[in-house]
N, C-alpha and C positions, 0 to 999 in steps of 0.2 A: 637623604643623609640623616634627617631627623628620625625617620622610621627605623633606620639601622641602629642609631644610637639608643633609641627607646627599646628596641628588641634586645640589644646588648645589655642595657641596664636591667631589664627584667630577668634575663638569663643570669646575670651576676647576682641579683637579689635571690633568685631561686637557689643558686649554688651556695650562697652564704647561709641561707635558711637550712638547706640540706646538711651542710657541714656542722651547723650548730646543734641540730636536733636529731641527727641520725644515730649517734652513738650513746646518747644519754637521754633519759626520760625528761619530758618537758617539765614535769613537776619539780624535779631536782634543780633544773636550771632556773625556774621561777623562784624557788626558795633561796637559791644562792644569790639571785639578783636582789631580792627583798632584804636579805641579811646584809648584803654589801651596802645598799642605800642606808640601812639603819645604822651601820657602823661608821658611816661618813659624817654623821652629825649635820651641822649647818651646811657644809659643802655638799652633802648628799641631797639636801633639800633644794639647793641651787641647781645642782645637776638634774634633779628630777624635774624641776621647773623648766630647765632648758630642753629636756627630753620632751616635755609636754608641748612646748612651743614648736619644736621641730615636727612632732607628730601632727599637730593641728594644721600647720602650714602645708604639710604633705597630705592632708585630708584623711588621716587615719582616725578611726573612731575615738572620741575623747572620753567616753564613759569609763572604760577600764582604767585609764590613767587617773581620772578624777576619783574613782572609788579606791584606787591604789594609794593615792595621796592620803586619803582619810585613814586607810588601814595602816600605812607606814608612820604617819606623823600625828594621828589623832584628828579630831574634828576641827579644832580651831586652827592649828598650824597648817594642816592639810588644806583647809579652805583658803588661808592666806596664800599659800604656795600656788594653788590652782587659780586663784583670782588674779594674782600678778602675772602668772604664765599665760592665762587666757587674754589678758589685756595686751601683753607683749606679742602674742600670736596674732591678735587682730590687727595690731599696728604693723607687724611684719607682712601680713597678708595684704593690707592696704598698700603699703609701700611697694611690694612686689607687683601688684596689679596696676598701680599708678605709674611707676617709673620704669619697670623692667619689661613687663609683658603687656602693657597697655596697647601698643600698636598691633601686636599679634591678636589680641582679643577683639579689637575693632575690626580687623580683617575677617575674623571668624563670625562676628555679628552680622556682617554684610551678607553672609550666605543664608541666613535663616530669618524668615519674615517674622516669626513669633518672637524671637529674641530681639529683633530690631524694634518691634512694637513695645516690648517690655522696656527696652532701653529708653525709648522716647517717652513712655509714660513715667518712668522714674525721673527723667530729665524735667518733665513738666510738673509732676507732683511728687517730688523726691521724699519729703518727710512722711507724707501719708502712705506712700507705697512701701517704703522701708518698714514703717511701723506695722502695716498690715502683713507684710511678708514675715516679719519676726514673730507676730502673734499666731501665725499659722505654720507650725513646724512641718506639716505634710508637704507644703509647697516648696520651701527652700529651708532645709534643716541647717542649723548652725553647726552642731556636732552630733553625729549619730552615736 
């Protein structure tokens, strides 16, 4: 059942993307989006932050949104928007993993010996392992 829902979700996403970009050039859509966020003022900054939170939780690359915030709102305000949004996204990701998908993840870990070993190492040496993984972006990147 999950596979059917996943396939249906992917097909719906493809249909939406095709509908959005089939009749108009992507550049004009992007410019219209930028102008819309600029004309919204503070509400636009909040909406942009919410978009960044959703994109980060759904594992979309964060670099375009981070650069876009700087382009839209300048260096200082863009940095504030992205800092708050990345903190909210990290919190949302933690809560999702901890309370909603935790049991599913534990069942998945049981299938792979290397992931079980990594999980046990993190349990034994948590701070050191997380620090080392964060310092090595090739191993587990935070945002691509």
